[in-house]
C-alpha positions as CSV (number, residue, x, y, z in Angstrom):
1,X,10.2,72.6,7.9
2,X,8.6,70.3,5.4
3,X,5.6,69.9,7.6
4,X,5.3,73.7,8.1
5,X,5.5,74.3,4.3
6,X,2.9,71.6,3.7
7,X,0.6,73.4,6.1
8,X,1.1,76.7,4.4
9,X,0.4,75.4,0.9
10,X,-2.7,73.6,2.2
11,X,-3.8,76.9,3.6
12,X,-3.2,78.5,0.2
13,X,-5.5,75.9,-1.4
14,X,-8.1,76.5,1.2
15,X,-8.0,80.3,0.6
16,X,-8.4,79.8,-3.1
17,X,-11.7,77.9,-2.7
18,X,-13.1,79.9,0.2
19,X,-16.2,82.0,-0.7
20,X,-17.2,85.1,1.1
21,X,-20.9,86.2,0.8
22,X,-21.7,89.7,-0.4
23,X,-25.1,91.3,-0.9
24,X,-26.1,93.3,-4.0
25,X,-29.1,95.6,-4.3
26,X,-31.0,94.4,-7.3
27,X,-34.1,96.6,-7.2
28,X,-33.8,99.7,-9.3
29,X,-34.3,103.2,-7.8
30,X,-37.9,104.5,-7.7
31,X,-38.1,107.1,-10.5
32,X,-41.9,107.1,-11.4
33,X,-45.1,105.1,-11.3
34,X,-47.4,104.4,-14.2
35,X,-51.2,104.1,-14.1
36,X,-52.4,100.7,-15.3
37,X,-56.0,99.7,-14.5
38,X,-57.0,96.0,-14.1
39,X,-60.4,94.6,-13.3
40,X,-59.9,91.9,-10.7
41,X,-62.8,92.3,-8.2
42,X,-60.2,93.6,-5.7
43,X,-58.1,90.5,-5.7
44,X,-54.9,92.5,-6.3
45,X,-55.2,94.2,-2.9
46,X,-55.8,91.0,-0.9
47,X,-54.6,87.5,-0.1
48,X,-56.9,86.3,-2.9
49,X,-54.4,87.6,-5.5
50,X,-53.6,85.0,-8.1
51,X,-50.8,84.3,-10.6
52,X,-53.2,85.1,-13.4
53,X,-53.9,88.5,-11.8
54,X,-50.2,89.3,-11.6
55,X,-49.6,88.0,-15.2
56,X,-52.6,90.1,-16.5
57,X,-51.6,93.3,-14.7
58,X,-47.8,93.3,-14.8
59,X,-46.7,90.4,-16.9
60,X,-48.0,91.7,-20.3
61,X,-45.1,91.8,-22.8
62,X,-45.9,95.4,-23.5
63,X,-45.2,96.4,-19.9
64,X,-41.6,97.7,-19.5
65,X,-39.8,97.2,-16.2
66,X,-40.8,99.8,-13.5
67,X,-43.5,100.7,-11.0
68,X,-47.3,100.6,-11.8
69,X,-50.4,101.6,-9.9
70,X,-54.0,100.6,-10.3
71,X,-56.3,103.4,-11.4
72,X,-60.0,104.2,-11.4
73,X,-62.0,101.4,-13.1
74,X,-64.9,99.1,-12.4
75,X,-63.4,97.6,-9.3
76,X,-60.3,99.5,-8.1
77,X,-61.6,103.0,-8.2
78,X,-60.9,106.6,-7.3
79,X,-57.4,106.1,-6.0
80,X,-53.9,105.5,-7.2
81,X,-50.5,105.1,-5.6
82,X,-47.8,107.8,-6.0
83,X,-44.0,107.9,-5.4
84,X,-41.6,110.2,-3.6
85,X,-38.4,110.0,-5.5
86,X,-36.6,112.0,-2.9
87,X,-37.3,109.6,-0.1
88,X,-37.6,106.5,-2.4
89,X,-41.0,105.7,-1.1
90,X,-44.4,104.5,-2.3
91,X,-47.6,106.3,-1.0
92,X,-50.7,104.1,-0.8
93,X,-53.9,106.1,-0.3
94,X,-56.8,104.7,1.6
95,X,-60.2,104.9,0.0
96,X,-63.2,104.1,2.2
97,X,-65.8,102.0,0.4
98,X,-63.6,100.9,-2.5
99,X,-61.7,97.7,-3.3
100,X,-58.4,99.3,-2.6
101,X,-55.2,100.6,-4.3
102,X,-52.2,98.6,-5.5
103,X,-48.6,99.4,-6.4
104,X,-46.6,96.8,-8.4
105,X,-43.1,96.4,-9.6
106,X,-41.9,94.5,-12.7
107,X,-38.1,94.0,-12.8
108,X,-35.6,91.8,-14.5
109,X,-32.7,90.1,-12.7
110,X,-29.7,89.4,-15.0
111,X,-27.5,86.4,-14.5
112,X,-29.7,84.8,-11.8
113,X,-27.3,81.9,-11.6
114,X,-24.8,84.1,-9.8
115,X,-26.9,84.5,-6.7
116,X,-27.2,82.1,-3.8
117,X,-30.1,83.8,-2.2
118,X,-32.7,86.7,-2.5
119,X,-34.2,88.8,0.3
120,X,-37.3,90.9,-0.2
121,X,-38.0,93.6,2.4
122,X,-39.9,96.8,3.1
123,X,-41.3,99.0,5.9
124,X,-44.9,100.2,5.8
125,X,-46.1,103.1,8.0
126,X,-49.9,103.1,8.3
127,X,-52.0,106.2,8.7
128,X,-53.9,105.1,11.8
129,X,-56.6,102.5,12.1
130,X,-58.9,101.1,9.4
131,X,-57.1,99.9,6.3
132,X,-55.6,96.5,5.7
133,X,-52.3,95.9,3.8
134,X,-50.9,93.1,1.7
135,X,-47.7,92.2,-0.2
136,X,-46.7,89.4,-2.5
137,X,-43.6,88.4,-4.5
138,X,-43.6,86.4,-7.7
139,X,-41.4,85.2,-10.5
140,X,-42.0,84.2,-14.2
141,X,-40.9,80.9,-15.7
142,X,-39.3,80.4,-19.1
143,X,-42.7,79.1,-20.3
144,X,-44.5,82.3,-19.1
145,X,-46.1,80.9,-16.0
146,X,-46.1,83.1,-12.8
147,X,-45.2,81.5,-9.5
148,X,-45.8,82.8,-6.0
149,X,-42.7,83.2,-3.8
150,X,-44.4,84.7,-0.7
151,X,-47.3,86.8,0.4
152,X,-48.7,88.2,3.6
153,X,-51.4,90.6,5.0
154,X,-51.9,92.6,8.1
155,X,-54.7,94.6,9.6
156,X,-53.8,98.1,10.7
157,X,-52.8,98.2,14.3
158,X,-51.1,101.6,14.1
159,X,-47.6,100.3,14.2
160,X,-44.9,100.1,11.5
161,X,-45.0,96.8,9.5
162,X,-41.5,95.6,8.8
163,X,-41.3,92.7,6.3
164,X,-38.2,90.7,5.4
165,X,-38.4,87.4,3.5
166,X,-35.5,85.2,2.5
167,X,-36.2,82.8,-0.3
168,X,-35.8,79.2,0.7
169,X,-33.1,77.0,-0.9
170,X,-35.8,75.1,-2.8
171,X,-37.2,78.4,-4.2
172,X,-33.8,79.6,-5.3
173,X,-33.1,76.3,-7.0
174,X,-36.4,76.5,-8.9
175,X,-35.8,80.2,-9.7
176,X,-32.4,79.3,-11.2
177,X,-33.6,76.3,-13.1
178,X,-37.0,77.6,-14.4
179,X,-37.0,81.4,-14.1
180,X,-36.7,83.8,-17.0
181,X,-35.4,86.6,-14.8
182,X,-38.7,88.5,-14.4
183,X,-39.7,89.2,-10.8
184,X,-42.9,90.9,-9.6
185,X,-43.7,92.6,-6.3
186,X,-47.3,93.8,-5.4
187,X,-48.2,96.0,-2.4
188,X,-51.9,96.7,-1.6
189,X,-54.0,98.8,0.7
190,X,-57.8,98.4,1.2
191,X,-60.3,100.3,3.3
192,X,-59.7,103.0,5.8
193,X,-60.6,106.7,5.8
194,X,-60.4,108.9,2.7
195,X,-57.2,110.9,2.5
196,X,-55.2,108.9,4.9
197,X,-52.0,107.5,3.3
198,X,-49.7,104.6,4.1
199,X,-46.0,105.1,3.2
200,X,-43.8,102.3,2.1
201,X,-40.1,102.8,2.6
202,X,-36.8,100.8,2.4
203,X,-38.2,98.7,-0.4
204,X,-35.4,96.3,-1.4
205,X,-34.6,93.1,-3.2
206,X,-31.1,92.0,-2.3
207,X,-29.1,89.2,-3.9
208,X,-26.6,87.2,-2.0
209,X,-23.5,86.8,-4.2
210,X,-20.7,84.3,-3.5
211,X,-17.4,86.1,-4.0
212,X,-14.2,84.1,-4.3
213,X,-11.0,86.2,-3.6
214,X,-8.4,86.3,-6.4
215,X,-5.7,83.7,-5.6
216,X,-2.9,86.2,-6.0
217,X,-4.4,88.6,-3.4
218,X,-5.5,85.9,-1.0
219,X,-2.3,84.0,-1.0
220,X,0.3,86.8,-1.1
221,X,0.8,86.9,2.6
222,X,1.3,83.1,3.0
223,X,3.7,82.9,0.1
224,X,5.8,85.6,1.6
225,X,5.8,83.8,4.9
226,X,6.9,80.6,3.2
227,X,9.8,82.3,1.5
228,X,10.9,84.0,4.7
229,X,10.9,80.7,6.6
230,X,12.9,78.9,3.8
231,X,15.5,81.7,3.9
232,X,15.8,81.5,7.7
233,X,16.2,77.7,7.4
234,X,19.2,78.1,5.1
235,X,20.7,80.7,7.3
């Protein structure tokens, strides 16, 4: 009996310290998109995008959290991204002969220390052949620097582009130690035929949260079992 009770109480201690992973959607719903021009010689739409570009376009202190689109100016001209709030999607138009069109998100993650991981994902449906597409994800440090987390590009082969990127342990550690909570995502489209639009859906930034069950809830069953066994022993 003593051995059995010891096993039960060791089980209780294990339950009290066992963590169960849960995911939380951190990205806010898509409600609108704001025009914000930025002269970058087209770098925003390609793999040549720099931290300075992201800081200059989205990281200005006057920019509130939300979605932004490049607008007609010296380099990114004649086109802008739009949103469909019903389907929670971003529409990227293709503009032949231009430097492209970008949509960008500025958001804040509160209590970054609570998350063990982050996953950025989306699906992009191209209009056909012609344009190229890019994405990148960044975070801002407490000193105001912008750091790249991931980026990628793809030519248009007519198929849906599904992207899912899990931050590495090293990136999460740096984000917790140095980040100020600001995260930026940039989606770009360049080239293609006028009037053909790419549609970006299922845009997500999920946080992996470690959830420890309440000891009273987790151990209730084992405590009841222990009491029952002690009662049967006396009988």
